[in-house]
N, C-alpha and C positions, 0 to 999 in steps of 0.2 A: 522315272519321271511321273509326277502326279498329273492326272487329268482334271480339268476344271469341274466336270460333273461329279467326279468322286470327291473332290474337295467340298462341293456344295452339299453333297449327301452326308458327309461326315464333318460338317463345319464345326460342330461342338468339340469333337475330339481334336480336330486339326488346330483350332484356335487355342485350345488348352495347351497343346504341344508348343505352339508358338509362344504363348505366355511363359511356359516353363523354360524353354530354351533361351528366350531373351533374358529371363531373370537370372539364369546361371551362366550366361555367356556362351551358350551352345547353339546359337541360331544357325540352322543349316538349310532351311527351306528357301526357295527362290522367292523374291519379292513379287514378281508378276502374278503368281498364283493368289497371293493375298489381295492384291489390287483388284483381281477379277471378282472378288466377293463383295466389293463395295463400289457402288455406282459413283459416289462423290469424290473418289480419289483417282487421279490419272494413272495410267499404266507405268509412266516413268517416275513414279514417286519413289523416294529413297526408302530404305529399310527403316530408318529412324522415324520418318514422317508417318509411315503406316503404323508403327508400334505406338507412337504417341497418340495417334488418332483413336485406336481401338483398345488400348490396354486397359484403361479404367472401366470402360463400358462392359467389356467382356469379363473382366475380373469380378464385377458385381453380379453378372448373370450366372456365373459358375457357382455351384453350390460348394459348401465347405468340404464335403466328402470328395467331390469330383476333383477339385483343385488340389486337395491333399494327396490324391492318388499319384501325382507326378513328383511328390517330394521323395527324398531318399529314405525318410523314416517310415516304418510301417504304420498302418492305421490301427489304433486301438479302439475297437468297436464299443467296448464297455465305457471308455471315457467319452466317446461321442454321444452315446445314449444318455450318460449322466449329464452331459452338458445340455442336451435337449430337454431333459426333465427338470432341471433346476429352474425355479421361478426367476423372473427378471429382476425382482428387487434384491434377490440374494446375489445375483451376478454383480450388482452395483455396490455391494458392501466392500468395506476396506478403506485404506488410506491412500488411494490412488489420486494423483494430481497431474493433470495434463500440462498445465503451464504453471511453473513455480516462480519464475522471475519475470516481471514485466515492469521495468523501471518507469516508463512513460505513463502506464496506467496507474501506477502507485502514486505518481505525482499529481495527476489530474483528479483521481478519485482514490485517496489514500485508504488503506484497509483499516478496520477496527483494531484496537490493541490486542484482541484475542485471536484475530485472524492473521496477525503479523507473524512472519516466519524469519528464521535466521538468514535465509537466502535473500530476502528483501533488504535486510540491513546490510548484508555483505555487498549487494549490488549497488547500494548507495554510498559505498566507501566509508561507512561509519566506524570501521575497525581500525582505520589508520590514525595513529597518534602523531605526536611531534618527535623531534629528534631527542635522543637520550641526553643531550647536553641541556635541554630545556625541561627535563623531567622534574615534576614535583613529587617528592617522596610520599605525600599523602594519597596519591593515586595508585600506589602499588597494589592494593587489592583488586583493582580493575584491569590490571595489565596481564595479558596472556603470555607475552614474551617479547623478544626483540628480533627484528628482521632488518638487515642492512642498516643498522644504526637507528631504526625507527621503532618506537614502542607500538605494539599491537594491542588494541583494546579487546578485552574478552566480551564478546557480544552476548554471552549468557547473562552477564550483569546488566548490559544495556537493555535487554528485553525485560528483565525483572523490574528494574528501576523505572523504565518507561511505563509499564503497566501500573505501577504504584502512583506515578505522577498523573496518569490518566484518571485514576480513581479520585484523586484530589481535585482535578479539573471538573469532573462530573459532579462531585458533591458541592463545590462552591457555586457552580452554575445552577444546580438544582435549588440552592438556597437563595438565589437571586443576587449573588455576589458580582463584583466588578473585577474583570480580568484584563490586565494590560500586557500585551505582547511587545517585546522590545528587541530590536536588532538595528544597530546604528551603523552598520557597515555600508549600507547603500547598495545600489546596483541590483543584481539579481536577488540578493538577500532580502531587500525591501519588498520585492514582489511576493515572496513566500509569507512574510509577516502580514501584509495587507490581505492576501487571500485567506489566511488563517483567521484573522480577526473578523472578516466579513462572513465567513462560514458559520461562526458561532455568535454573531451579533455582539462582538466585544470591541475593545479599543486596542490601538497599536501606536507605536512610536518608532519612527525610522530616522529621525534626526538626532542631533547630539542631546544627551541628557543634561538638562540645566541643573547645576548644583543648587540644592534647596527646593527642588520641586515638591518634595514631601515634607521636609522639616521646616521650610520657610516659604510655603506656597503663597501666602498673602503678599509678600514682597516680591517674590520671583515671578509669579503668574497673576498677580492681582489685576493688572491692566487688561488681561484677557478674559477675566471672569465677567459675565453679563450682569447688569444691574437692573433693578425693577424701576417702577415709576417714581418711587421716593428716593432714588439714587442710593439704594441700599444693595450691597452685594448679596446676590442670591446664595443659597446654601450650596456648598461643595462637598464632595465625597472623596475619600481616599480609596484607592484600589484595594481590593481584598486579596489579590494575588498578582505577583509579578512573574512573567515568564520571560526569562532572559536567554536569548539564543546565542549571544556572544558576551558572557559575563566578564571575560577578561578585560574588555574595553569599557565595562560599566560597573566597576567596583564601587564607584560613588553611589550609584543607585542601590547596590546591595547594602552598603553601610546605612543609607537613609531608610531602607526597608527594615533593616534590623533595629534601627533606632525607633521607628514607628510601629514596631511589632506587626509587620506585614510579611507573611510567608512568601517564599520565592521558589521557583522551579528554574533550573538552569542546565544547559548542556555543558558538561565539564569535560574538557580535553585533558591530556596528560601533563599540561603545563600550568594547570590551575588548581587552586586549593578547594577541594569539594566541601570542606567544612564551612565555607562561607555561604553555601546555598542550603536552603532548608531541605529540598528534595532534588538532589543532583541526578543527572542522567549522563553516565559516562559514554561519550561518543565523540566523533570528529566534528569540531565546530567550524572547520574550514571548507567543508564540502557543500556546495550549493544544493546539490540533489539530496544530500542527507538532511540538511536543515529544512528543506521544503517537505521532505517526508515526515520528519519528526513534528514539525509545526502543524502539518495536516492531520496527523494522528491525534495530537493534543486538542486541536480544534474540534475534531469529531467527537471526542469525549465530552467536551464542553457543550456541544450541540445536543448530544444525547441527554445531558442534564437539563437543558432548556426544554426539550420535548417532554420529559417526565414532569417538569415543573408546570408546564401548560396543562397536561392531563390532570395533575393534582388540583390546580386552581379551578379547572372546569368541573371537576367532581365536587369540590367544595361549594361552588356557585350553584350547582344543581341541587345539592342537599339543602342549601339555604332556601331555594325557591320551593322545594317540597315542604320545608318546615313552615314557610309562610302560608302555604295553602292549608296545611293541617290546622294551624292556629287561627285561620280566618282572616289573615291579612291580605291586602291586595299586593299583587306582584308588580 
């Protein structure tokens, strides 16, 4: 039987032994001796309460060498010395990632197209296509295989085509273009479109696409166009890019965009013809989480273009002011 005084004198070794035995399921020492070392724990505390109380604290206090001594493997002094001599920045090198999937975080603050990983796409269910009975043969290059009668989309192509679409979004936004996000399914899908449009200061459509919006805008939307003091319709602009998150329900918009020479970006599922979209993104268009993730990534690319455009305009304005000063003009 251990005495309280001997336990206090050898508390470091005793607590290390407690940690070791608890870790490997070999706890053999009575609980009342551990309780005597701590004033804030009653003597009738259970074994698990005592361990939960002091396990983390004493594990931090024990050095690596001392705690390793209770392991079954022998200590390699050369490796320990090498670990101590290696600089801190060398220890942090490599491709280690603590958290690889965080669906909620990706929706609230989506990653950039170059920080996006396959695990993020997989967690958003973007790999699930439609039934083989609805399969469009033109999507065969994007299909990885068939599982339980459902086409599985190859996410390698999704990642490649998504990054290409992000470059298009960034360039159009950098040149001051107008981007229109379209998703007419309503409900939670509308929320993703509204958030994406607000993020990059662009436009969105969540209601039904009116036929003739592009090809016959004066007759279709003429009553909504504001007029000036002389009762003359103000100048209107066509969008420079359409981003369709459900192109299957908006084929009329695709036809009008093709007729008006307006490029399009669309999320193409296995039941849709990808040749109807200028820059298709093969992915599941029925997943709310997936649509919100893709819309957020595309909007981030457009926002980056806006930021670069603002920096470019500020630089031009600064150069003009300097030129005025050089030639003696007033600013």
